[in-house]
C-alpha positions as CSV (number, residue, x, y, z in Angstrom):
1,X,-2.8,-16.9,-25.5
2,X,0.0,-15.0,-24.7
3,X,3.6,-14.3,-25.0
4,X,6.2,-13.8,-22.5
5,X,8.9,-11.6,-23.3
6,X,12.5,-13.3,-21.9
7,X,15.9,-12.3,-21.8
8,X,19.0,-13.9,-21.5
9,X,20.1,-12.1,-18.6
10,X,19.2,-8.8,-16.8
11,X,19.7,-5.5,-18.8
12,X,19.1,-7.1,-21.9
13,X,16.1,-4.9,-23.2
14,X,13.2,-7.0,-21.9
15,X,11.3,-3.9,-20.4
16,X,12.0,-1.7,-23.6
17,X,10.5,-4.5,-25.8
18,X,7.8,-4.8,-23.9
19,X,6.6,-1.3,-23.8
20,X,7.4,-1.5,-27.4
21,X,5.3,-4.2,-28.1
22,X,2.6,-2.5,-25.7
23,X,2.9,0.7,-27.3
24,X,2.6,-0.7,-30.7
25,X,-0.3,-2.7,-30.2
26,X,-2.3,0.3,-28.6
27,X,-1.5,2.6,-31.9
28,X,-2.4,0.0,-34.1
29,X,-5.6,-0.5,-32.5
30,X,-8.9,1.3,-34.1
31,X,-9.5,4.6,-31.8
32,X,-6.6,2.9,-29.8
33,X,-9.4,0.9,-27.7
34,X,-8.1,-2.6,-27.9
35,X,-7.8,-4.6,-24.6
36,X,-4.2,-5.2,-24.1
37,X,-3.6,-6.9,-20.8
38,X,-0.1,-6.8,-19.3
39,X,1.6,-9.2,-16.7
40,X,5.1,-8.7,-14.9
41,X,6.9,-11.7,-13.5
42,X,8.0,-11.2,-9.9
43,X,7.6,-8.5,-7.3
44,X,8.4,-5.7,-9.2
45,X,6.4,-2.6,-8.7
46,X,8.0,0.0,-11.3
47,X,7.5,-1.4,-14.8
48,X,4.4,-2.6,-13.8
49,X,3.3,1.4,-13.6
50,X,4.6,1.5,-17.3
51,X,2.5,-1.1,-18.9
52,X,-0.5,0.5,-16.6
53,X,0.2,3.8,-18.7
54,X,0.2,3.1,-22.0
55,X,-2.8,-0.1,-21.7
56,X,-5.1,1.5,-19.5
57,X,-5.7,-1.5,-17.8
58,X,-3.8,-2.1,-13.9
59,X,-0.7,-4.5,-14.8
60,X,-0.7,-7.7,-12.6
61,X,2.3,-9.4,-10.7
62,X,2.3,-13.4,-11.3
63,X,5.0,-14.5,-8.3
64,X,4.4,-17.8,-7.1
65,X,6.7,-17.0,-4.0
66,X,4.8,-14.4,-3.0
67,X,1.5,-16.0,-4.1
68,X,1.2,-19.7,-5.1
69,X,1.5,-21.8,-8.4
70,X,-2.6,-22.0,-8.1
71,X,-2.7,-18.4,-7.5
72,X,-0.7,-17.2,-10.7
73,X,-2.8,-19.5,-13.1
74,X,-6.5,-18.3,-11.2
75,X,-4.7,-14.4,-11.9
76,X,-3.7,-15.0,-15.3
77,X,-6.7,-16.4,-16.4
78,X,-9.2,-14.1,-14.8
79,X,-7.6,-11.1,-16.2
80,X,-6.7,-12.1,-19.7
81,X,-9.7,-13.7,-20.7
82,X,-11.6,-10.3,-21.4
83,X,-8.5,-8.8,-23.1
84,X,-7.7,-9.2,-26.6
85,X,-4.1,-9.5,-26.4
86,X,-2.1,-10.5,-23.5
87,X,2.0,-10.0,-22.7
88,X,3.8,-10.9,-20.0
89,X,7.3,-9.3,-19.4
90,X,9.4,-11.6,-17.5
91,X,11.9,-11.3,-14.9
92,X,16.3,-11.1,-15.1
93,X,17.6,-13.9,-17.3
94,X,15.2,-16.4,-18.4
95,X,16.2,-19.4,-16.0
96,X,17.2,-17.3,-13.0
97,X,15.3,-17.7,-10.2
98,X,14.9,-17.3,-6.1
99,X,17.4,-19.5,-5.7
100,X,20.6,-20.6,-7.5
101,X,19.8,-24.2,-7.0
102,X,17.0,-24.5,-9.3
103,X,14.7,-21.9,-11.1
104,X,11.2,-21.2,-8.9
105,X,10.1,-17.6,-9.5
106,X,11.7,-17.5,-12.6
107,X,10.4,-16.6,-16.1
108,X,10.7,-20.2,-17.4
109,X,8.8,-21.5,-14.0
110,X,5.9,-18.6,-15.1
111,X,5.9,-20.1,-18.6
112,X,5.6,-23.7,-17.6
113,X,2.7,-22.8,-15.4
114,X,0.9,-20.8,-18.0
115,X,2.4,-23.4,-21.2
116,X,3.0,-19.8,-22.8
117,X,5.5,-19.5,-25.3
118,X,8.7,-17.5,-24.8
119,X,10.1,-14.6,-26.9
120,X,13.6,-14.5,-25.5
121,X,15.8,-11.1,-26.7
122,X,19.4,-11.9,-27.6
123,X,22.1,-9.0,-26.7
124,X,24.0,-9.5,-30.2
125,X,26.7,-6.5,-29.1
126,X,30.2,-7.9,-29.7
127,X,29.0,-11.3,-31.4
128,X,27.8,-13.0,-34.7
129,X,28.2,-16.8,-35.1
130,X,27.9,-17.6,-31.4
131,X,24.4,-16.1,-30.9
132,X,23.5,-19.3,-32.8
133,X,25.1,-21.2,-29.7
134,X,23.3,-18.8,-27.0
135,X,20.1,-19.4,-28.7
136,X,20.7,-23.4,-29.1
137,X,21.5,-23.4,-25.6
138,X,18.6,-21.2,-23.8
139,X,15.8,-23.2,-26.3
140,X,17.5,-26.9,-25.5
141,X,18.2,-26.4,-21.9
142,X,14.5,-27.2,-20.6
143,X,12.4,-29.1,-22.7
144,X,9.6,-28.5,-21.0
145,X,9.3,-24.8,-22.6
146,X,8.7,-23.4,-25.7
147,X,10.9,-20.6,-27.6
148,X,8.6,-19.3,-30.0
149,X,11.3,-17.1,-31.5
150,X,14.0,-14.6,-30.9
151,X,14.5,-10.8,-30.7
152,X,17.9,-9.5,-31.8
153,X,18.9,-6.7,-29.8
154,X,21.8,-4.2,-30.2
155,X,22.3,-4.9,-33.8
156,X,25.2,-2.8,-35.4
157,X,24.8,-2.5,-39.0
158,X,23.0,-4.7,-42.1
159,X,26.4,-6.8,-42.2
160,X,26.5,-7.7,-38.4
161,X,22.0,-8.6,-39.1
162,X,23.3,-10.8,-42.2
163,X,25.8,-12.3,-40.2
164,X,23.5,-13.2,-37.3
165,X,20.8,-14.2,-39.8
166,X,22.6,-16.6,-41.5
167,X,24.0,-18.3,-37.9
168,X,20.5,-18.5,-36.7
169,X,18.8,-20.2,-40.2
170,X,19.8,-23.9,-39.2
171,X,18.4,-23.4,-35.8
172,X,14.5,-22.8,-38.0
173,X,13.9,-20.4,-34.7
174,X,12.1,-17.1,-36.0
175,X,13.1,-14.1,-35.8
176,X,10.5,-12.2,-34.4
177,X,12.5,-8.7,-33.9
178,X,15.2,-6.4,-34.7
179,X,16.6,-3.9,-32.8
180,X,19.2,-1.6,-33.7
181,X,22.0,-0.1,-31.3
182,X,20.7,3.6,-32.2
183,X,17.0,2.2,-31.4
184,X,17.4,1.8,-27.9
185,X,15.6,4.8,-25.8
186,X,16.7,5.8,-22.6
187,X,14.3,5.5,-19.6
188,X,15.8,7.4,-16.4
189,X,16.7,5.6,-13.4
190,X,17.4,6.0,-10.2
191,X,18.3,3.7,-6.8
192,X,15.7,1.5,-6.9
193,X,15.1,1.5,-10.6
194,X,13.2,3.3,-12.9
195,X,11.9,6.3,-12.0
196,X,8.1,5.8,-11.6
197,X,5.5,7.5,-14.2
198,X,4.1,10.2,-12.1
199,X,7.6,11.8,-11.9
200,X,8.3,12.2,-15.5
201,X,7.4,15.2,-17.7
202,X,8.1,13.7,-21.1
203,X,6.5,10.0,-20.6
204,X,4.0,11.0,-23.4
205,X,6.9,11.5,-25.8
206,X,9.3,8.1,-24.7
207,X,6.2,6.4,-25.4
208,X,5.1,7.8,-28.7
209,X,8.8,7.1,-29.6
210,X,8.3,3.4,-27.9
211,X,5.1,2.9,-30.4
212,X,7.4,4.0,-33.5
213,X,10.2,0.9,-32.3
214,X,7.1,-1.6,-32.0
215,X,5.9,-0.7,-35.3
216,X,8.5,-0.8,-37.1
217,X,11.3,-3.2,-35.6
218,X,8.9,-6.2,-35.0
219,X,7.2,-9.0,-37.1
220,X,3.7,-8.7,-37.0
221,X,2.3,-11.6,-38.5
222,X,4.3,-13.9,-36.8
223,X,3.5,-12.1,-33.4
224,X,-0.2,-11.3,-33.9
225,X,-1.4,-14.6,-33.8
226,X,0.9,-16.0,-30.3
227,X,-0.9,-12.8,-28.3
228,X,-4.4,-13.0,-29.8
229,X,-7.3,-14.5,-27.4
230,X,-8.8,-17.3,-29.0
231,X,-12.1,-16.7,-27.2
232,X,-13.9,-13.8,-28.3
233,X,-13.4,-11.2,-25.6
234,X,-16.8,-10.2,-23.7
235,X,-17.7,-6.9,-21.9
236,X,-16.3,-7.2,-18.4
237,X,-18.7,-5.9,-15.7
238,X,-18.1,-2.5,-14.5
239,X,-15.7,-1.6,-11.5
240,X,-16.1,-1.5,-8.4
241,X,-17.8,1.2,-6.4
242,X,-15.6,3.7,-4.8
243,X,-17.6,3.3,-1.3
244,X,-21.1,3.0,-0.1
245,X,-22.8,2.2,3.2
246,X,-21.1,-0.4,5.4
247,X,-17.7,0.0,4.4
248,X,-14.7,0.0,6.6
249,X,-12.7,3.6,5.9
250,X,-8.7,2.9,4.6
251,X,-6.9,6.0,4.2
252,X,-4.2,5.0,1.7
253,X,-1.3,7.2,1.0
254,X,-1.1,7.5,-2.6
255,X,1.2,10.3,-4.1
256,X,4.9,10.9,-5.3
257,X,6.4,9.2,-2.4
258,X,4.0,6.4,-1.9
259,X,3.3,4.7,-4.9
260,X,4.2,0.6,-4.7
261,X,1.2,-1.3,-4.3
262,X,0.2,-4.6,-6.0
263,X,-3.5,-3.9,-7.9
264,X,-4.7,-7.2,-6.7
265,X,-3.7,-6.0,-3.2
266,X,-6.1,-3.2,-3.6
267,X,-8.8,-5.1,-5.2
268,X,-8.9,-7.8,-2.2
269,X,-9.3,-4.4,0.3
270,X,-12.1,-3.6,-1.8
271,X,-13.9,-7.3,-2.0
272,X,-13.4,-7.7,1.6
273,X,-15.4,-4.7,2.5
274,X,-12.8,-2.1,2.4
275,X,-13.3,1.6,1.0
276,X,-9.9,2.8,0.0
277,X,-9.6,6.6,0.4
278,X,-6.4,8.0,-1.0
279,X,-4.9,10.9,0.6
280,X,-1.4,12.4,0.0
281,X,1.0,12.8,3.0
282,X,2.9,15.5,0.7
283,X,0.6,18.0,0.2
284,X,-2.9,16.9,2.3
285,X,-2.9,18.6,5.6
286,X,-5.0,16.1,7.4
287,X,-5.9,12.9,6.8
288,X,-9.6,12.0,5.7
289,X,-12.4,11.8,7.9
290,X,-14.2,9.2,9.7
291,X,-11.2,6.6,8.6
292,X,-10.9,3.4,10.8
293,X,-7.4,2.2,9.0
294,X,-4.3,3.4,7.7
295,X,-2.2,2.0,4.5
296,X,1.1,2.9,4.0
297,X,3.0,1.2,0.9
298,X,6.3,1.6,-0.5
299,X,8.0,4.3,-2.3
300,X,10.3,6.7,-2.4
301,X,10.1,8.9,0.6
302,X,13.8,9.6,0.7
303,X,13.1,11.6,-2.8
304,X,10.4,13.6,-0.8
305,X,11.9,13.6,2.6
306,X,11.5,17.4,2.6
307,X,8.1,17.8,1.7
308,X,7.0,15.3,3.5
309,X,8.6,17.1,6.6
310,X,7.0,20.1,5.6
311,X,3.9,19.3,5.9
312,X,4.0,19.4,9.6
313,X,0.1,19.1,10.2
314,X,0.0,15.5,7.9
315,X,2.6,14.3,10.7
316,X,1.2,15.4,13.2
317,X,-2.8,14.3,12.2
318,X,-0.8,10.4,11.6
319,X,0.7,10.4,15.2
320,X,-2.5,11.2,16.8
321,X,-4.5,9.0,15.2
322,X,-2.2,6.3,15.4
323,X,-1.4,6.9,19.4
324,X,-5.7,6.5,19.4
325,X,-4.5,2.8,18.3
326,X,-6.3,2.7,14.7
327,X,-4.9,0.2,12.8
328,X,-2.1,0.1,10.8
329,X,0.1,-1.3,8.0
330,X,3.0,0.1,6.6
331,X,5.5,-1.6,4.6
332,X,9.1,-0.5,3.4
333,X,8.6,3.3,2.7
334,X,5.6,3.4,5.0
335,X,7.9,2.0,7.8
336,X,10.2,4.6,6.9
337,X,7.6,7.6,7.4
338,X,6.4,6.1,10.8
339,X,10.1,6.7,12.0
340,X,11.6,9.4,13.9
341,X,13.5,11.1,10.6
342,X,14.9,10.1,7.5
343,X,18.3,10.7,6.5
344,X,19.0,10.9,3.1
345,X,22.1,10.1,0.6
346,X,23.6,13.3,1.2
347,X,23.0,12.6,5.2
348,X,20.5,15.3,5.4
349,X,17.9,14.3,8.4
350,X,14.3,15.3,8.0
351,X,12.0,14.8,10.5
352,X,8.6,12.4,9.8
353,X,6.1,11.0,12.0
354,X,8.2,10.0,14.9
355,X,5.9,6.9,15.8
356,X,9.2,4.7,16.0
357,X,12.0,5.9,18.1
358,X,14.5,5.4,15.1
359,X,15.8,6.9,12.0
360,X,15.8,5.5,8.7
361,X,19.3,6.0,6.9
362,X,19.8,6.1,3.3
363,X,23.3,3.9,2.1
364,X,24.7,1.9,-0.5
365,X,24.3,-1.6,0.3
366,X,21.1,-3.0,-1.0
367,X,18.6,-5.3,0.5
368,X,16.9,-7.4,-2.0
369,X,15.2,-10.8,-1.8
370,X,12.4,-13.4,-0.7
371,X,11.8,-13.7,2.8
372,X,10.1,-16.1,4.8
373,X,8.9,-14.3,8.0
374,X,8.0,-15.9,11.3
375,X,6.0,-13.5,13.2
376,X,7.5,-12.9,16.7
377,X,4.3,-11.6,18.3
378,X,0.7,-10.9,17.4
379,X,-0.2,-7.7,15.5
380,X,-2.9,-6.4,13.4
381,X,-2.0,-8.5,10.4
382,X,-0.3,-11.9,12.2
383,X,-0.4,-14.2,15.1
384,X,2.8,-15.3,16.8
385,X,4.4,-18.1,14.8
386,X,2.9,-17.2,11.6
387,X,4.8,-18.2,8.6
388,X,4.3,-15.8,5.7
389,X,6.1,-14.9,2.3
390,X,7.2,-11.7,1.5
391,X,10.0,-9.6,-0.5
392,X,12.8,-7.2,0.6
393,X,14.1,-4.2,-1.6
394,X,15.5,-1.0,-0.3
395,X,18.3,0.6,0.3
396,X,17.8,2.3,3.7
397,X,18.5,0.4,7.4
398,X,17.2,1.4,10.8
399,X,19.6,3.3,13.5
400,X,17.7,1.5,15.9
401,X,16.2,-1.6,15.9
402,X,13.5,-2.9,17.8
403,X,13.9,-4.7,21.4
404,X,10.7,-6.9,20.0
405,X,11.3,-7.3,16.4
406,X,7.9,-8.3,14.6
407,X,9.5,-11.1,12.5
408,X,12.6,-12.8,12.6
409,X,13.5,-13.6,8.9
410,X,14.6,-16.4,6.3
411,X,15.5,-16.5,2.6
412,X,14.1,-18.9,-0.1
413,X,17.2,-21.2,1.3
414,X,15.5,-21.7,5.1
415,X,19.3,-21.9,5.8
416,X,20.1,-18.4,5.0
417,X,19.3,-16.4,8.2
418,X,18.8,-12.6,7.9
419,X,18.4,-9.9,11.1
420,X,15.3,-9.8,12.5
421,X,13.2,-6.7,12.1
422,X,10.1,-4.7,12.1
423,X,8.1,-3.0,14.6
424,X,5.1,-3.7,16.3
425,X,3.4,-0.5,18.4
426,X,0.0,0.6,19.5
427,X,-1.9,-1.4,16.5
428,X,0.7,-0.4,14.1
429,X,2.3,-3.2,11.8
430,X,5.3,-1.9,10.4
431,X,7.8,-3.8,8.3
432,X,10.6,-3.7,5.3
433,X,9.2,-6.6,4.1
434,X,6.6,-6.0,1.5
435,X,3.5,-8.2,1.3
436,X,1.0,-10.2,-1.3
437,X,-2.3,-11.0,-0.3
438,X,-3.2,-13.1,-3.1
439,X,-2.4,-16.3,-1.4
440,X,-2.6,-14.7,2.2
441,X,-6.3,-13.4,2.2
442,X,-6.4,-14.3,5.7
443,X,-4.2,-12.0,6.7
444,X,-6.1,-9.1,5.2
445,X,-8.8,-10.2,6.4
446,X,-7.6,-10.2,10.1
447,X,-6.3,-6.6,9.7
448,X,-9.9,-5.5,8.4
449,X,-11.5,-6.8,11.6
450,X,-9.4,-5.0,13.6
451,X,-10.0,-2.0,11.3
452,X,-13.6,-2.6,11.4
453,X,-14.0,-2.5,15.8
454,X,-11.9,0.6,15.8
455,X,-14.1,3.9,16.6
456,X,-12.6,6.5,15.8
457,X,-11.9,9.5,18.4
458,X,-14.4,12.2,18.8
459,X,-12.9,15.6,18.2
């Protein structure tokens, strides 16, 4: 069994509560060895980094738009079966989904798919008896879901808590946790959300404070049975090997600038015969040897643009091998790195790889949402006419648009049209649209077939 941590709205404290519970579960277990598997509803990359840092296990995204309802169920079943406890962090408000017309891809949607009880976080600031009306409304709005209890956040005083408790008593809805206003733990953020774990110098201290919060602010006698696996865990098979004869060698950019990867995508690469070889466009002077493909995920190249620009030999190495025809997949931050330059928020310009004759310029406008991408031409991943689901999340835009864009884009509601985007040059597939290959494995198969046929040029 697993609980879903849901909020009445965004910003109510879902991530803080989730991390506090995960940290407390690890701290409470003998030798910190309990297997705690976490999941995150939606397409987010950064919250799962914090989950994984605490649990030591990869956090898995549950997103029925990027994948499918069947994939959400199978992913949860597969990765929770060998854990002692499972915990899911929701997205936005409980019923907020991909469209205003229904709750598709919402926390409630995933709760129904998994038949998982919900722990609802309520913002108690500036309210007392009205909290009961809010809780009652959320519990009765959709009779197909089960709210197992509530967490009261931003409680001001003992008297405030007394009023809230009295108001909720007639509902017989268990209070599973109480967080005071002074309990709020600040996790630094910037223009795309929280700062990734790799950049935080005091992360262990924050986790220690979260563990104390989790230990002291929650009713574990009521919570623990909701999260326990009813079936005794069995030892999981050993992890995949890092390489081996016959593997397709893919260089994957992984450092502070490029960290947005779905763990399921990396697993699928390996399952389909790829050896993922990490390298850093910030600090490595050359690409790994004898590679047959390049993979650039998203991240924050704009934050590290100066360091990326200074590593001229890496940029030239990438440009050279791309011009030789190596199959390359780049999304969002990866696309930006392959542009002529990046212009940051301070209007400073930094040279990049210069595969595409355009600049990635940072701006105030946030482009966000699910996209159905219709391929306008063949690439190493897609065939013309393919329709695939992806997600955009960026504050940059390109100064020049390709005269032959890779995709035309529709929103989740097909009547919403967005500007065509993406670049196809040499054997590069580059786009702002993030993809999850879980229910689109044919795209990855096509890419790896191209990689397998590529012969590195003789030096």
